[in-house]
Each structure stands twice: as C-alpha cells, then as structure tokens.
N, C-alpha and C positions, 0 to 999 in steps of 0.2 A: 228684229235683233238690237236694235238701237235702244228699245225699250227695255231690253236683256241686260245688255249693257251698262246703261246706267243703275239698273237693278242690284248688279254684281259691284258696281263702284260705291254704291250706298251701303251695302253688305260688308265689304272692304273697312271704310272708313268708321264704320260704328265697330268693329270688332277691333281696331285700332285704339280708338278712343277709349275700349273699357279697360284698355293696359292700364297699369298702377301708374305708367310714365307717360307724357305725353308726346307726340313726335315719332319718327319711323326710327331715329336712335336708340329708342328705348326697347326697340325688338331685337338689338345685339347685345351690346357689352351692358348696358344698363341692366335689363334682366335677368344678365348672369350676376350683375352684383346685386340687385334685389333677391333675386334667389336666395343665393347665401348668406346673407346678412340678416334676411327675414328667419333666418334659425339660428345664428351665432350672436345676433342684436337687433330683436326686432324693435325695440324703440328705436334706433337710429331710422330704420326704416317710416315706421310710423310718423316720425317728426318728419320727416322730407315729403313724405306724402301729403301732410298737410300744410306742408308751405308754399309760399309764391314760387319758389324755385322749381316745384315741380311743376307748374303749371308754366311755367317760361321757359321749359326746356333743359333747365341749367341742372343739368344730373350729377351721378356720382365722378363720372371722366373729367367734368368742369373743373371740379374742385381737388379731386386726386389723385387725377393723371390717368397715365393708362399701362403702369408699367406692372402693376399688383391685377394678377387676372384671377388667380387661385389661392389657396389658403399659402402655399409654400413659400410662395412670394410677396407675402403680407406687407413684407418689411418694406418694398419699392413703393408702398403706394406715399403719396405725396400728402403730407399736413399741410395744408395752406395756411400760408401768414396773410397780413392784412394787405399786400400789394397783388395779393390771388382776388379779395375782395375789392381793390379799389378799380379794377379793371371793368368792372361796371357802378361801382359806388365811388367814383372819384371826387366827388365835393364832400362827401361824408369823409373819405380820407384825407385831403388834405386840411380840412375843420380838426380832423382829429391829431395830428402830428403836430398842432401850433396848439394844442389845450394841454393842462394838467397830466389828465389818463395816461398820456401816450409817455410821461417821465415815470411813472410807475414804480416799472422794473429799475430803471437806471438810479431813480433817486434810494430804494431798499437795499442796492447792492454799494452804492457811495457812503453807506454806514456804516462805522467801524463792529458795531455788535452784529451785524448780520455773518458778518466769516466766523463766528463762536458759534452761531446756532448750527443744531443738526441741518444737513445737507437736504433731507427730506422735507424740511420745514419752509427749505427754500426755493429747492426746485419740483416741491412737489404741490399738488391743490389743495394742499392743507396750509396752517400757518402763514406765516409773511407771503410765499409765493402763492398762497389761492389765490390773495388780491392783487398783489403788488406785480403779477404776469403782466399787468397793463404796459406796453407799449412796443414802439417796432425796434424789433432788435437786429441789431448787425449778424452780420454771416458769423464772425466770431466768436460771439454770443448764443449763435445757435450751435454751434458745432460745441462749446462747451456743457450745454445743455445734453448733447447727444452723448459726450462722454461719460458724462455722469448716470449715463442709461435712462434719461427721461428726456421724452420724444411727442407728448403732446400737447404741451403747453406753448403753443407758436402763434396764438393770435389771440389777437384783444377785444378784437369785435364780437366775438361769440362768448365774452366774458356779459354782454347785455342783451344781446339775441342771441340766447342760446342755441347751439348748434343740435340738432337740424334743421329746425322749424326757419331759426333765423327772423324772429317774428317784432316787426317795429311794433306791432302794442306790448309786447312784454317789456321791450323796452322804455314804451312809454310810463309802465306801471310802476311806481314807485317802489313796489318791492323788488324790482330788479336791481334797486339800488341797495339792497336793506344787506347782502350779503356781506359786504364790505365795510358800508359806511353804519356798522354799530359796534356796540361791545365798549371793552376796557377802556382803548385809546382815543375813539371817534365816535361817541353814539349817537352821530346824526340821524339815525331814522328812528330811535328812543326818544329824541327831540323834538323832531317832527312830526310823528306820531299821535305825543302825546300832547301836541300843542294847540293851538285853537286851529291852525292852517291844516296841521294835521287830522284833528278831530272832524274837521265838514268836509275834507278830502275824501273818508274814509266813510263818513256819512252818505256822501253822493253816492258812491259806490251802489248800495242797496236804496238807492231812491227817496231819501227822504228828507233832503234839501226842493227847494222850486226849481223849476228849468230855468236854467240860465243863472243861477248863483255861481259865486266864486269859492273855489276851493282849490287852494294852488297845491302843488305836487314838489317833489324833489326838481323834477325837469323843467317846472316853470319857469322858477328862479333860475337855476343854475345851469340848462340847456334849452333856453327858448329858441322858441319856435325851431327845434329840430336840430337847433346847432352844436355840433360837436367838441367845436372849440371853450371849453369850460375853464375858467378862472373866478377866483374874488382877490377883494382889495386886500386884505390880510392874510391869507393863504392860510395854510394847516398850521404853521409855527404862530401865529399871530406877530409876524416882527414886517419891519419895512426899513427900507434906506431914501431918502437920508434921513437922519435920526430927528424926533422931536423937539419943536423947539422950545416945550417946557424943562427948564432945567434940570427938575427932579427924575420925570421920566427919560429925559436922555440920557441921566445917569445911570437910573436904572436898566435901561433896554443895552447899555453897554455892557454892564454886569450881566445881562443874561447871554450878552454876544459870546463874553469871555468863557461863559460856560457852557457854550455852544460851541466851539473852539473855534470863532469865527475870526475872534478879536483874539491875540496873543494876551494872556493875563498878565503879563509883565510888562511888556509895554505900551500894549494899548493898539498896538497895530493890525491890520489884516493879515491873516495869515491865508494860506493856499488854496482851506475850505470857502473861503468867498469865492474864489473860481468855481466852484463846485454849487455853490450858490446861485449863482448868476447862470449856469449852463444848466442847470435843475429848474432854474425858473421857481426857487423856492419863496422866491419874497421880490416887493416890487421893490426897485432898485433907483426910481425917482418917484420925485412927489408926479410929477404929470401921470406915469405909468399906473401910479395909485389911483389918482383922482380920475382915469380914464375906466377903472371895473368899478369905482363906488358910483360913477356918473351912468354908467352901464346900468347898476343895480338899482338905481335913485329910477330910471326910464322902468324898468320890470316892475317895480314896488307900486310906482306910480298909475299902472293899469287897474288896480282896485282903488289905491290909496289916494288923496292929495298928496303933491310933490313935499309939500313942507312938512305934514305929520311924517313923511319917510324921511326926510333928513334930518328931523329932530331924535328919530326912534336910531339912527344910524349913528349919526352922534352919541347918544347915551351909550350905543353900545362900544365905540371908541375910547369913552371916557372908563369903561367898566374894564377895558383892556387896561388902562391908565393906570387904576388902580389896583388892579391883578397883579400887574409889573410891579408895583410898590412891594407887595406880600414876595414876591419871588425873589425878589432882588436882595431884601434883607434876609431871605432864608440860606442863598447863595452866600452871600457875607460870613454869614455864622461859620455855613461848613468851611469856605475858602480859609478863613483863621484857623481853624481844627489843622487844614494842609498845611500853609505857613508855618505854623507851630508844631511842625511833625507829632501832633497827635494821631493821625490819620496817615497811614505810610499811603504815598500812592500808587495806585496798579500798576503792574508794567505796560500792558496799554494804552495807557492816559499819555497823551502827547505834553501835559504840562500838570505842574504838582496845584493841581485844582481842581473845582468837581467840574464832572463833563457830564453833561446830560441827554448825551447820544448814545450812552452804552446802555440806556434803557436799566432792567430790573435783575441784572446778572449777579447770582451769589457763589456759585460752586467753583471750583476748578481750581483751587489753587488764588495765588496772588495775583496771577495775570487777570482772573476774572472776580475775583470775590470783593466786593464792597461791604463797608462796613452799614449799620444798621441805619446809622444817620443819612447817609449816604440814600440808603432805600426812601428815605424818607423823603427826601429832597426828589428824587427823582420821579416818585409817587406823585408827588405835587406839583410838576412840571406838564408830566404827560398825562395825569389821569384829571387830576383837580384845574388846573390853570384850564385846560381845554375847554372843560363842562363851563369853566368859568363865562369864557367870551364867546365860545360856540351857542350854546343854551341861550346868553343872551341873544346873540341874533337869530336862532331859530323863536326867539319869543315862547322860552319855555321858562315857569317861572321854577319850577323845583329844581331842572339842571343847573340854571343860572345862579341859586341861591347856595340850596342844601348840597346837593352834589359837586357844586363848584365852587363857591365864594366861602361859604362856612367851612366846607372839609379846608380852603387856602390856609383859613384862620387857623385851624386846628391842628395842619402842619407844622405852621410855623410856633406856634405855642411847641410841640413836640420836640421841633427843631431847637428851639431856644433850652426846654431842661434836658433834655441828651447833651447839648452841648456844654450847661454847666456841670453834670455830671460827668463829664468825660475829663472836663478840663480838672476837677476834684481829684478825680483817679488821681490823671497823669501827675498833677503836683505829690500828691502821696507817695509816689511809685518814685520820686526822683531821691 
C-alpha cells in the first residue's frame, strides 16, 4: 500500500505540473481565466506562459484582482499600475520614480500645445500619449483618463517590459527604446543605430565581433547596470541653470529661455513656468547637479575609453551646443522683432508678444492656433534641427550632427532672414 500511495502522489504532481500554470491555484480561478482568454486574446496567454511570472506562480488574479470572473463583469478587472509591480520589484520602482521616464506624462500635460491636440493622440496609445504615458499617475489623473473612456494606459513598466511576457531581456534590447526615441523631434534610435556604437552592437548580435568586444547599447550609457534612474547633464531641451559664464552664450541662452516662456521677454525675470521646469526636472538647476550627471557619464565612457578622451569628446559636444545656441538666438531675435513691430500678430494662446517655442507646429484653427510661416521655420529650427545638432554630436553620429543638424540650422536662419526682409518690405508698402 505504501508503494501505491507514493505512485499515486507522483502521478498527481505530474498531472499538476502539466497544467499551463504552476501551483495548485492554477486549477481554480487561473484556469478559468486561461480557458476564456485563450479564445479571446490568445497572445496574452502565450506571452504570460512564456514569462517568468508563470513559473513563479504570479497569475492573472495577482495583478488583475478577483472581481472579474466572467465576460459580463470584465470592467471589474483591475488594470495594474506601477505600485502593483512595486510589491515585488521595489528597488526598480524606487529608481524609476527618481528618473526622467517617470516625468513623461507630467511634462506632456504641462505643455500648452498638448491641450490643443485631439484627445485620442494624448490619452490613447498613439501620438504624444503613446510614449508620454510614462509616469506614476495620481488618482485624479487616473480618473480623468477613465472619464475620457480610456482605461488601459495605466502602467509605465510595460512600456519597456511589454505585457504579458514582462521580459528583462526585451527591456535590455535597444529595440525596446526605439518606439519612443525616434522620429521627427528626437531620433536617438536613428542616431545611435547608424553610429559606430550602434553598428558594433548590431554586428555583435549576428556574431561578427570577437568574443568580449565592446558594443554599447542605449542601456549601457543611459541605464547602466540595470538602473531605472535615467538622467543626462543637458537633458532633452539642452538647457541648464545657472547660465553660462561666456557672455555671448549667456545672452543667447537668455533669449532661448524667453522663447520658452521661462523668462519674461519684457522684464527678463523668471515666470511661473520656471516652477514647472524645477518640478519636472527638465534642466539641471545648479552647476553641482549638472556636474554630477556629467561625471557619471564620464565614468561610463571610461569603461571603454580613456577618461581624458571622453572628457574631450563631451567638451566638444558642449561647444557644439554653444554654437547652435548662437544660431538659434539670432533667429529668435529676428522673429521677435516682427512681433515687436506688429508685423506678426500675437496668437491668443501666447502669454507674451514674443515667439513661443512650446507650441510646436500648430497651423490651423483660427488665431488661437494659427502661426505665421516664419514662426513655423523657427519652431522646426528649434524642435528638429537644434535637437539633431547637439544630440547627434553626443551620440557620435556625423551625418545627424552636421547635415540634419547644424547645416539645417544654418539653412533655417537664412530662410528666416530672407522671409523677415520680405515681410518688412510688404508691411512698409501697406502703410
């Protein structure tokens, strides 16, 4: 009898282990979930079965709760936010809350142009909201999303660790960064993948580099050693405080900050938007904070290069940004003169009678949204070409730094100078 009891127990555990979910809980509610979703969303089930979660008894109800048990109560399913992930991944959650990714949603909502765009491009998985979903939201923000009828965009973790596989390997692949860090205003993927760093990484994937050869990925520099706290010295906007010591660069940076409405164009004093810059960590606000990020990057570069070489390369990037700011400030001052002389009428949404770089490429919809052609050139010069100039340089991409960046800024400035001349001549004739 003892022998048969052991055989029976062995057969029982073999049967349980053959189920799609490990553990005894799989035989109850989890199996009901799987049976239904195998039919209506088989991809989700397949991803979960392939995940580490499935092997660790992290099942459907762990994340989605137990209120949804049949089709008619599907809206009772909990859509887990980052705090649910934090129950097991506390270190990563705490790192994330201190990094730039956590500010994606808040920074998008702080932009005035955001509220002129279609809701489905903000709340949905396309357009601005498709990437700027990143960030732990308050309960009020979640309720606002629900009122708009959108309930799935609630978790930042699955932007990189796509549900329901939640793969660490996926998040460590630079292609996981590609969806957001590409395109018109921030083509970091294109810059990196066609740089020497990116070329080596992609070549290494197919085994054509010697074993042990270095091939830096996005995560190597921006999320080293798996850290979820990502920052850069210059940030996305390429600005910092305090202002530079160089007199011309300081004057140029003040002009740019006026066009960003951070400084009042009339008084030169900070506006309320400076508080948003501080809250959203859009710029390093002290020399110490900037130097901390620079030193961290130098340490990362020194894993492959000599520190002196890395220091020189980063200083060259700083100087490239200084020269790009000179072109940008010249262009802003020309367009500002047209506003000042009433040759351009201020759009209603603008806080000051001054060009505003935060409204991007608005064109239609009456005076509230309509911008002049010369404003359009200025906005493209800032959002597209200035970004490419300094980001292309720091990503070590020759073509982006020059042709798509610097040369395009020079072209923009020429167009602005010529267009301003024509506008002034036309305005004089009309008097």
